[in-house]
C-alpha positions in Angstrom: -8.8 -13.5 -8.2 -7.4 -15.4 -5.2 -7.2 -18.6 -7.3 -5.0 -16.9 -9.9 -1.4 -15.9 -9.5 -1.4 -12.2 -8.3 1.3 -9.9 -9.4 1.8 -6.2 -9.3 1.0 -5.6 -13.0 -2.3 -7.6 -12.7 -3.3 -5.6 -9.6 -2.4 -2.3 -11.3 -4.5 -3.3 -14.3 -7.5 -4.1 -12.1 -7.1 -0.8 -10.3 -6.9 1.1 -13.6 -9.9 -0.8 -15.0 -11.9 0.0 -11.8 -11.0 3.7 -12.1 -11.8 3.8 -15.8 -15.2 2.2 -15.4 -16.1 5.1 -13.0 -14.3 7.9 -15.0 -12.0 8.6 -12.1 -8.8 8.9 -14.1 -8.9 12.7 -14.2 -8.7 12.7 -10.4 -5.8 10.2 -10.3 -3.0 12.8 -10.5 0.2 12.2 -8.6 -0.8 14.9 -6.1 -4.2 13.4 -5.4 -2.9 9.9 -5.2 -0.1 10.9 -2.7 -2.7 12.7 -0.6 -5.0 9.7 -0.6 -2.1 7.4 0.2 -1.3 9.7 3.2 -4.9 9.6 4.4 -5.1 5.8 4.2 -1.7 5.4 6.0 -3.0 7.7 8.7 -6.1 5.5 9.0 -3.8 2.5 9.5 -1.8 4.4 12.1 -5.1 5.3 13.9 -5.8 1.6 14.6 -2.5 1.3 16.5 -2.3 4.8 18.0 -3.0 4.2 21.6 -2.0 0.5 21.8 1.0 -0.6 23.9 3.7 -2.5 22.0 2.4 -5.7 23.4 -1.2 -4.9 22.3 0.0 -3.9 18.9 1.7 -7.3 18.4 -1.6 -9.0 19.1 -3.8 -6.8 16.9 -4.6 -9.5 14.4 -6.0 -11.7 17.1 -9.3 -9.7 17.2 -11.3 -10.5 14.1 -12.8 -7.0 13.8 -9.5 -5.2 14.3 -7.8 -7.7 11.9 -10.4 -6.9 9.3 -9.8 -3.1 9.7 -6.0 -3.6 9.5 -6.3 -5.7 6.4 -8.6 -3.2 4.7 -6.3 -0.2 5.5 -3.2 -2.1 4.3 -5.1 -2.8 1.0 -6.1 0.8 0.7 -2.5 2.0 1.2 -1.2 -0.6 -1.3 -3.8 0.3 -3.8 -2.9 4.0 -3.8 0.8 3.3 -3.8 0.4 1.0 -6.9 -1.7 3.6 -8.6 0.9 6.3 -7.9 3.6 4.0 -9.2 1.7 3.4 -12.4 1.0 7.1 -13.0 4.6 8.0 -12.4 6.1 5.0 -14.3 7.9 3.6 -11.2 8.4 -0.1 -10.9 7.7 -0.6 -7.2 9.5 -3.9 -6.9 12.6 -2.6 -8.7 12.5 0.5 -6.5 12.3 -1.6 -3.4 15.1 -3.9 -4.5 17.4 -1.0 -5.3 16.6 0.7 -1.9 17.5 -2.5 -0.1 20.8 -2.6 -2.0 21.5 1.0 -1.0 20.6 0.3 2.7 22.8 -2.8 2.8 25.7 -0.6 1.8 24.7 2.3 4.1 24.1 0.0 7.1 26.4 -3.0 6.8 25.8 -5.9 9.2 28.3 -6.2 12.0 
């Protein structure tokens, strides 16, 4: 898949196909997906929990830690994309609209 152009819709289809092949769709309710997203985000936080700001800035320098970070980021994104698909939210449009609102709420000096 790395040779092909990746986009949100393709990734969401792959995730849906993966779940369908394992008959996991009944478990992919919004409540369950949000809970799983929270757990995965917490696992990402755990990696950084006791690091100093300086150590956290260098976290990707250690191959083992970098691998853990990358895996947890992927898990967070996977559950977020599945949640968006189940709820009918376009994640890129939602982010674009949120940035617009923040630009108005917090104008640059």
